[in-house]
KEZAMI-808506 format. One record per residue (C-alpha): residue in three letters; x, y, z. Coordinates in nm, 3 decimals, padded with zeros to 5 digits. Layout:
BEGIN
<ALA <X Y Z>>
...
This chain:
BEGIN
<UNK <07.873 10.463 07.268>>
<UNK <07.848 10.363 07.634>>
<UNK <07.569 10.501 07.850>>
<UNK <07.829 10.567 08.119>>
<UNK <07.922 10.928 08.190>>
<UNK <08.273 10.985 08.053>>
<UNK <08.423 11.079 08.390>>
<UNK <08.715 10.837 08.371>>
<UNK <08.987 10.753 08.121>>
<UNK <09.053 10.392 08.220>>
<UNK <09.328 10.174 08.085>>
<UNK <09.212 09.924 07.824>>
<UNK <09.196 09.648 08.082>>
<UNK <08.900 09.462 08.229>>
<UNK <08.958 09.213 08.508>>
<UNK <08.734 08.916 08.571>>
<UNK <08.908 08.747 08.862>>
<UNK <09.142 08.823 09.149>>
<UNK <09.348 08.587 09.364>>
<UNK <09.570 08.720 09.638>>
<UNK <09.791 08.991 09.490>>
<UNK <09.711 08.912 09.126>>
<UNK <09.434 09.015 08.886>>
<UNK <09.333 08.828 08.570>>
<UNK <09.170 08.935 08.244>>
<UNK <08.919 08.724 08.053>>
<UNK <09.192 08.604 07.818>>
<UNK <09.400 08.478 08.110>>
<UNK <09.660 08.755 08.137>>
<UNK <09.795 08.792 08.491>>
<UNK <09.886 09.125 08.652>>
<UNK <10.070 09.191 08.977>>
<UNK <09.846 09.438 09.158>>
<UNK <10.049 09.713 09.325>>
<UNK <09.754 09.950 09.307>>
<UNK <09.499 09.752 09.511>>
<UNK <09.209 09.963 09.391>>
<UNK <09.399 10.273 09.511>>
<UNK <09.489 10.139 09.857>>
<UNK <09.151 09.968 09.906>>
<UNK <09.212 09.594 09.867>>
<UNK <09.444 09.574 10.166>>
<UNK <09.400 09.198 10.202>>
<UNK <09.432 09.134 09.831>>
<UNK <09.161 08.972 09.623>>
<UNK <08.917 08.701 09.733>>
<UNK <09.076 08.674 10.077>>
<UNK <08.916 08.364 10.235>>
<UNK <08.830 08.527 10.569>>
<UNK <08.670 08.833 10.405>>
<UNK <08.481 08.616 10.156>>
<UNK <08.344 08.397 10.431>>
<UNK <08.239 08.697 10.641>>
<UNK <08.053 08.850 10.347>>
<UNK <07.886 08.526 10.242>>
<UNK <07.782 08.440 10.594>>
<UNK <07.629 08.782 10.658>>
<UNK <07.466 08.797 10.313>>
<UNK <07.269 08.485 10.398>>
<UNK <07.134 08.651 10.713>>
<UNK <07.073 09.025 10.671>>
<UNK <07.195 09.294 10.433>>
<UNK <07.038 09.622 10.532>>
<UNK <06.791 09.761 10.785>>
<UNK <06.891 10.134 10.812>>
<UNK <06.994 10.323 11.121>>
<UNK <06.636 10.344 11.240>>
<UNK <06.724 10.026 11.429>>
<UNK <07.012 09.898 11.639>>
<UNK <07.284 09.729 11.432>>
<UNK <07.490 09.513 11.672>>
<UNK <07.778 09.492 11.425>>
<UNK <07.825 09.868 11.447>>
<UNK <07.861 09.859 11.822>>
<UNK <08.110 09.573 11.806>>
<UNK <08.327 09.721 11.530>>
<UNK <08.321 10.069 11.686>>
<UNK <08.438 09.929 12.019>>
<UNK <08.717 09.732 11.851>>
<UNK <08.838 10.036 11.656>>
<UNK <08.827 10.251 11.967>>
<UNK <09.019 09.991 12.169>>
<UNK <09.291 09.977 11.900>>
<UNK <09.326 10.353 11.855>>
<UNK <09.303 10.697 12.015>>
<UNK <08.927 10.712 11.954>>
<UNK <08.636 10.714 12.197>>
<UNK <08.358 10.739 11.937>>
<UNK <08.302 10.615 11.581>>
<UNK <08.054 10.710 11.309>>
<UNK <08.029 10.479 11.006>>
<UNK <07.982 10.611 10.652>>
<UNK <08.020 10.471 10.301>>
<UNK <08.328 10.653 10.175>>
<UNK <08.620 10.878 10.254>>
<UNK <08.453 11.188 10.113>>
<UNK <08.157 11.131 10.344>>
<UNK <08.389 11.084 10.639>>
<UNK <08.558 11.415 10.558>>
<UNK <08.226 11.595 10.511>>
<UNK <08.119 11.472 10.852>>
<UNK <08.451 11.587 10.997>>
<UNK <08.391 11.940 10.868>>
<UNK <08.053 11.942 11.040>>
<UNK <08.216 11.822 11.361>>
<UNK <08.467 12.109 11.347>>
<UNK <08.191 12.368 11.316>>
<UNK <07.965 12.206 11.576>>
<UNK <08.252 12.175 11.822>>
<UNK <08.330 12.545 11.802>>
<UNK <07.959 12.635 11.818>>
<UNK <07.913 12.422 12.129>>
<UNK <08.216 12.583 12.289>>
<UNK <08.093 12.938 12.238>>
<UNK <08.273 13.024 11.913>>
<UNK <08.018 13.019 11.628>>
<UNK <08.245 13.255 11.433>>
<UNK <08.500 12.975 11.396>>
<UNK <08.418 12.774 11.086>>
<UNK <08.726 12.773 10.864>>
<UNK <08.954 12.471 10.818>>
<UNK <09.320 12.511 10.725>>
<UNK <09.461 12.236 10.506>>
<UNK <09.766 12.185 10.287>>
<UNK <09.856 12.251 09.928>>
<UNK <09.850 11.942 09.700>>
<UNK <09.608 11.771 09.940>>
<UNK <09.329 11.544 09.823>>
<UNK <09.023 11.489 10.041>>
<UNK <08.754 11.377 09.795>>
<UNK <08.535 11.493 09.507>>
<UNK <08.239 11.660 09.678>>
<UNK <08.206 12.039 09.662>>
<UNK <08.339 12.079 10.017>>
<UNK <08.624 11.829 09.985>>
<UNK <08.757 11.980 09.661>>
<UNK <08.749 12.317 09.836>>
<UNK <08.941 12.166 10.126>>
<UNK <09.202 12.029 09.887>>
<UNK <09.223 12.356 09.698>>
<UNK <09.371 12.211 09.379>>
<UNK <09.274 12.414 09.074>>
<UNK <09.244 12.105 08.854>>
<UNK <08.968 11.974 09.081>>
<UNK <08.796 12.310 09.134>>
<UNK <08.779 12.421 08.770>>
<UNK <08.420 12.438 08.647>>
<UNK <08.263 12.400 08.990>>
<UNK <08.256 12.757 09.120>>
<UNK <08.180 12.938 09.331>>
<UNK <08.420 12.754 09.559>>
<UNK <08.269 12.649 09.891>>
<UNK <08.385 12.897 10.152>>
<UNK <08.558 12.798 10.472>>
<UNK <08.883 12.641 10.357>>
<UNK <09.242 12.769 10.340>>
<UNK <09.565 12.602 10.231>>
<UNK <09.929 12.644 10.328>>
<UNK <10.246 12.459 10.228>>
<UNK <10.258 12.098 10.345>>
<UNK <10.508 12.050 10.626>>
<UNK <10.551 12.421 10.699>>
<UNK <10.448 12.481 11.059>>
<UNK <10.524 12.854 11.043>>
<UNK <10.286 12.902 10.751>>
<UNK <10.020 12.699 10.927>>
<UNK <10.049 12.907 11.240>>
<UNK <10.044 13.236 11.045>>
<UNK <09.725 13.133 10.862>>
<UNK <09.520 13.099 11.183>>
<UNK <09.257 13.369 11.227>>
<UNK <08.965 13.434 11.461>>
<UNK <08.753 13.228 11.217>>
<UNK <08.970 12.915 11.221>>
<UNK <08.802 12.605 11.364>>
<UNK <09.037 12.321 11.275>>
<UNK <09.349 12.202 11.096>>
<UNK <09.323 11.915 10.846>>
<UNK <09.631 11.721 10.727>>
<UNK <09.712 11.390 10.558>>
<UNK <10.000 11.238 10.757>>
<UNK <10.114 11.098 10.422>>
<UNK <09.990 11.276 10.112>>
<UNK <09.883 11.020 09.852>>
<UNK <09.751 11.185 09.539>>
<UNK <09.971 11.484 09.619>>
<UNK <10.291 11.291 09.552>>
<UNK <10.366 11.054 09.845>>
<UNK <10.494 11.322 10.081>>
<UNK <10.544 11.206 10.439>>
<UNK <10.483 11.452 10.723>>
<UNK <10.768 11.462 10.973>>
<UNK <10.723 11.363 11.335>>
<UNK <10.812 11.719 11.437>>
<UNK <10.549 11.865 11.204>>
<UNK <10.267 11.646 11.334>>
<UNK <10.367 11.711 11.693>>
<UNK <10.384 12.081 11.617>>
<UNK <10.032 12.075 11.475>>
<UNK <09.906 11.922 11.799>>
<UNK <10.072 12.198 12.000>>
<UNK <09.930 12.472 11.775>>
<UNK <09.578 12.331 11.798>>
<UNK <09.605 12.312 12.176>>
<UNK <09.728 12.671 12.192>>
<UNK <09.450 12.816 11.977>>
<UNK <09.163 12.588 12.075>>
<UNK <09.139 12.419 11.735>>
<UNK <09.054 12.062 11.640>>
<UNK <09.337 11.857 11.490>>
<UNK <09.190 11.644 11.211>>
<UNK <09.380 11.385 11.010>>
<UNK <09.273 11.244 10.675>>
<UNK <09.388 10.883 10.693>>
<UNK <09.162 10.758 10.417>>
<UNK <09.463 10.635 10.220>>
<UNK <09.746 10.614 10.474>>
<UNK <09.544 10.452 10.753>>
<UNK <09.443 10.094 10.831>>
<UNK <09.792 09.949 10.852>>
<UNK <09.937 10.087 10.530>>
<UNK <10.241 10.249 10.690>>
<UNK <10.310 09.970 10.939>>
<UNK <10.085 10.095 11.218>>
<UNK <09.707 10.102 11.232>>
<UNK <09.720 10.478 11.167>>
<UNK <10.007 10.678 11.022>>
<UNK <09.987 10.948 11.289>>
<UNK <10.088 10.687 11.548>>
<UNK <10.449 10.713 11.426>>
<UNK <10.456 11.064 11.575>>
<UNK <10.291 10.961 11.903>>
<UNK <10.026 11.230 11.846>>
<UNK <09.665 11.210 11.959>>
<UNK <09.431 11.383 11.710>>
<UNK <09.076 11.495 11.778>>
<UNK <08.924 11.357 11.458>>
<UNK <09.041 11.104 11.199>>
<UNK <08.862 11.022 10.873>>
<UNK <08.918 10.671 10.735>>
<UNK <08.788 10.462 10.444>>
<UNK <08.950 10.257 10.164>>
<UNK <09.134 09.975 10.346>>
<UNK <08.887 09.966 10.635>>
<UNK <08.648 09.763 10.417>>
<UNK <08.905 09.572 10.212>>
<UNK <08.702 09.646 09.896>>
<UNK <08.355 09.678 10.045>>
<UNK <08.237 10.043 10.055>>
<UNK <08.301 10.161 10.409>>
<UNK <08.422 10.477 10.578>>
<UNK <08.435 10.605 10.932>>
<UNK <08.494 10.909 11.148>>
<UNK <08.690 10.844 11.467>>
<UNK <08.685 11.107 11.742>>
<UNK <08.784 11.172 12.098>>
<UNK <08.504 11.211 12.351>>
<UNK <08.549 11.590 12.348>>
<UNK <08.507 11.604 11.970>>
<UNK <08.206 11.371 11.972>>
<UNK <07.959 11.658 11.929>>
<UNK <07.712 11.516 11.678>>
<UNK <07.373 11.437 11.829>>
<UNK <07.040 11.296 11.707>>
<UNK <06.936 11.492 11.400>>
<UNK <07.280 11.647 11.338>>
<UNK <07.407 11.387 11.092>>
<UNK <07.310 11.059 10.932>>
<UNK <07.348 10.807 10.652>>
<UNK <07.121 10.559 10.479>>
<UNK <07.370 10.283 10.397>>
<UNK <07.657 10.363 10.632>>
<UNK <07.727 10.091 10.888>>
<UNK <07.484 09.836 10.748>>
<UNK <07.525 09.470 10.850>>
<UNK <07.714 09.371 10.535>>
<UNK <07.968 09.650 10.576>>
<UNK <08.017 09.575 10.945>>
<UNK <08.078 09.206 10.880>>
<UNK <08.348 09.276 10.622>>
<UNK <08.501 09.559 10.826>>
<UNK <08.525 09.326 11.123>>
<UNK <08.696 09.061 10.911>>
<UNK <08.951 09.315 10.786>>
<UNK <09.026 09.419 11.143>>
<UNK <09.067 09.053 11.240>>
<UNK <09.353 09.028 10.993>>
<UNK <09.510 09.365 11.068>>
<UNK <09.524 09.301 11.441>>
<UNK <09.687 08.959 11.417>>
<UNK <10.017 08.936 11.601>>
<UNK <10.302 09.051 11.379>>
<UNK <10.090 09.185 11.093>>
<UNK <10.206 09.546 11.122>>
<UNK <10.564 09.429 11.168>>
<UNK <10.527 09.241 10.841>>
<UNK <10.403 09.555 10.663>>
<UNK <10.692 09.761 10.801>>
<UNK <10.949 09.495 10.709>>
<UNK <10.821 09.443 10.354>>
<UNK <10.792 09.820 10.320>>
<UNK <11.164 09.849 10.394>>
<UNK <11.235 09.595 10.120>>
<UNK <11.022 09.796 09.877>>
<UNK <11.200 10.117 09.974>>
<UNK <11.536 09.953 09.914>>
<UNK <11.422 09.829 09.575>>
<UNK <11.299 10.172 09.470>>
<UNK <11.615 10.340 09.595>>
<UNK <11.811 10.094 09.385>>
<UNK <11.612 10.195 09.077>>
<UNK <11.694 10.561 09.141>>
<UNK <12.066 10.481 09.161>>
<UNK <12.065 10.254 08.856>>
<UNK <11.851 10.474 08.629>>
<UNK <11.924 10.840 08.712>>
<UNK <11.793 10.954 08.372>>
<UNK <11.455 10.794 08.451>>
<UNK <11.400 10.830 08.828>>
<UNK <11.466 11.122 09.062>>
<UNK <11.386 10.988 09.410>>
<UNK <11.168 10.748 09.606>>
<UNK <10.920 10.858 09.872>>
<UNK <10.672 10.715 10.118>>
<UNK <10.642 10.488 10.417>>
<UNK <10.553 10.125 10.469>>
<UNK <10.349 09.999 10.176>>
<UNK <10.253 10.348 10.063>>
<UNK <10.543 10.428 09.833>>
<UNK <10.619 10.642 09.533>>
<UNK <10.896 10.704 09.284>>
<UNK <10.937 11.036 09.105>>
<UNK <11.021 11.041 08.735>>
<UNK <11.246 11.290 08.557>>
<UNK <11.076 11.568 08.365>>
<UNK <11.138 11.399 08.029>>
<UNK <10.900 11.110 08.119>>
<UNK <10.528 11.149 08.196>>
<UNK <10.411 10.930 08.483>>
<UNK <10.093 10.818 08.306>>
<UNK <10.299 10.701 08.008>>
<UNK <10.531 10.502 08.233>>
<UNK <10.225 10.362 08.413>>
<UNK <10.092 10.235 08.079>>
<UNK <10.429 10.074 08.003>>
<UNK <10.421 09.897 08.339>>
<UNK <10.073 09.767 08.261>>
<UNK <10.208 09.623 07.937>>
<UNK <10.470 09.449 08.151>>
<UNK <10.204 09.308 08.385>>
<UNK <10.231 09.548 08.679>>
<UNK <09.953 09.774 08.807>>
<UNK <10.035 10.099 08.989>>
<UNK <09.865 10.439 09.023>>
<UNK <09.982 10.784 08.917>>
<UNK <10.018 11.069 09.166>>
<UNK <10.097 11.438 09.166>>
<UNK <10.446 11.578 09.108>>
<UNK <10.507 11.321 08.831>>
<UNK <10.518 11.038 09.083>>
<UNK <10.425 10.672 09.038>>
<UNK <10.231 10.543 09.339>>
<UNK <10.274 10.188 09.472>>
<UNK <09.993 10.076 09.703>>
<UNK <10.008 09.695 09.706>>
<UNK <09.795 09.468 09.923>>
<UNK <09.941 09.452 10.271>>
<UNK <09.984 09.076 10.235>>
<UNK <10.263 09.089 09.975>>
<UNK <10.593 08.915 10.044>>
<UNK <10.952 08.962 09.928>>
<UNK <10.894 08.767 09.607>>
<UNK <10.625 09.014 09.502>>
<UNK <10.854 09.308 09.574>>
<UNK <11.127 09.148 09.365>>
<UNK <10.881 09.083 09.081>>
<UNK <10.761 09.443 09.084>>
<UNK <11.113 09.588 09.089>>
<UNK <11.215 09.364 08.798>>
<UNK <10.922 09.491 08.591>>
<UNK <11.024 09.848 08.675>>
<UNK <11.377 09.767 08.557>>
<UNK <11.250 09.622 08.230>>
<UNK <11.048 09.933 08.151>>
<UNK <11.323 10.168 08.268>>
<UNK <11.577 09.998 08.040>>
<UNK <11.346 10.061 07.744>>
<UNK <11.328 10.429 07.831>>
<UNK <11.705 10.451 07.865>>
<UNK <11.745 10.291 07.523>>
<UNK <11.497 10.537 07.373>>
<UNK <11.684 10.829 07.533>>
<UNK <12.013 10.707 07.383>>
<UNK <11.858 10.689 07.036>>
<UNK <11.719 11.040 07.070>>
<UNK <12.053 11.188 07.179>>
C-alpha cells in the first residue's frame, strides 16, 4: 500500500516525458494532451524558452524569501500591470492562495473605507475557487463542503449569469462580488458580456469590489490575456495561477491602485515570488505577448468549436452541446453516458481531457496547438463516440 494519502483516484497512467503537446509513458505510448495539467501547461511540455529560463535561474539562485528584494518580482509585476488593468501585483504559489488573499483584500478595503460590517462575498452556484476552507465556502458546492463543517462564514451564492439574483442578494454586510468569467469545473459556462458589464455597474452602485477568478480562464486561454477583457470591463481584483507559470507553481493577485490595501504585516508568503518562479513566469509572458499569439489562440479555438459542434450534430445520442471560449472548451454528454467513463475511453484512444460538472468533458489543450492537433483530437472523439453508438444499438 502506498504511503500517499488516498485523496485522488488517478487514471492508471504514469508519464515519464513530455514534448510539445504530447505525453509519453515508460513503455513508449504517446498521448495527445488536451488537459495540460488542468489548464496549467499553456506552452506544452519542455518548451525550450521555459526550460532555458528555469535552468539559467537554477544555476544562479533559487530562493531567498521576501525578507529581501527580489528584482524578478518587480520586473514581472510591472510587465503584468502594463499588459492588463492592474496597478499592483502580489505573487503567491497557487490559485487558492490568490483567492484567499483576495478575500482579505475585500475585507480590508471595506474596513479602510469605513465599513467594517461589510465582509461577505457573493459568488455563483457551481463555482470552483480552490480547496481551502474559505475557498470551498466561496464555491458553496456540497460535494466539496461535506465533512468539513462548520462552513466558513462570509460567503453567499446565486445563480451564475443572473444579474437580478446577484443584485437581490446584496446586503449591508456585502463587501465584494466574485465570479469566474468562464466557469471551468462548473461545466464550461461562459459569462455574457452584458452580465460582466452589469456586475461592474452593480459594484459601482453599492460600493463593492468586483473580483474575478481567472485562475483557469486567464493567461491567454480564451484568446485574450484575461477573459474579462472580452467584455471591456475593468475589475478591482483578479486572482490568477495555473497558466501563469506554465507548470511551475505560481499564482498572483492583480489589483487596481484603489484595491491595493494590503500593507506590511497584513499578508505574506514564504515561497511566493521566489527567483525560480519569477524566471519561469517571465518566460511564459514572453511567449504570450508575442505578436499574434492571442490571435492564434482565438483562431484555433474557433476550429475546436467547429469540431465539437460537428460531433454534436453527428452523434446526438452521445453529445448534447458544446460550450466554452478559445481553448477552454467543453462538450456535454447525454444522461446515458457518464463523463468519467467517456474520459477513460478517450485515454484508451490516446487523448487526455478532464471531466467537469454537468456531465461535461473539458478540453484545455496547450495554447500552442495547431489545426492538426484539433483534427487528431476530434477524430479520437469520433472513434469513441462510434463505439458508444454501437453499444446503444445493441442495448435497444
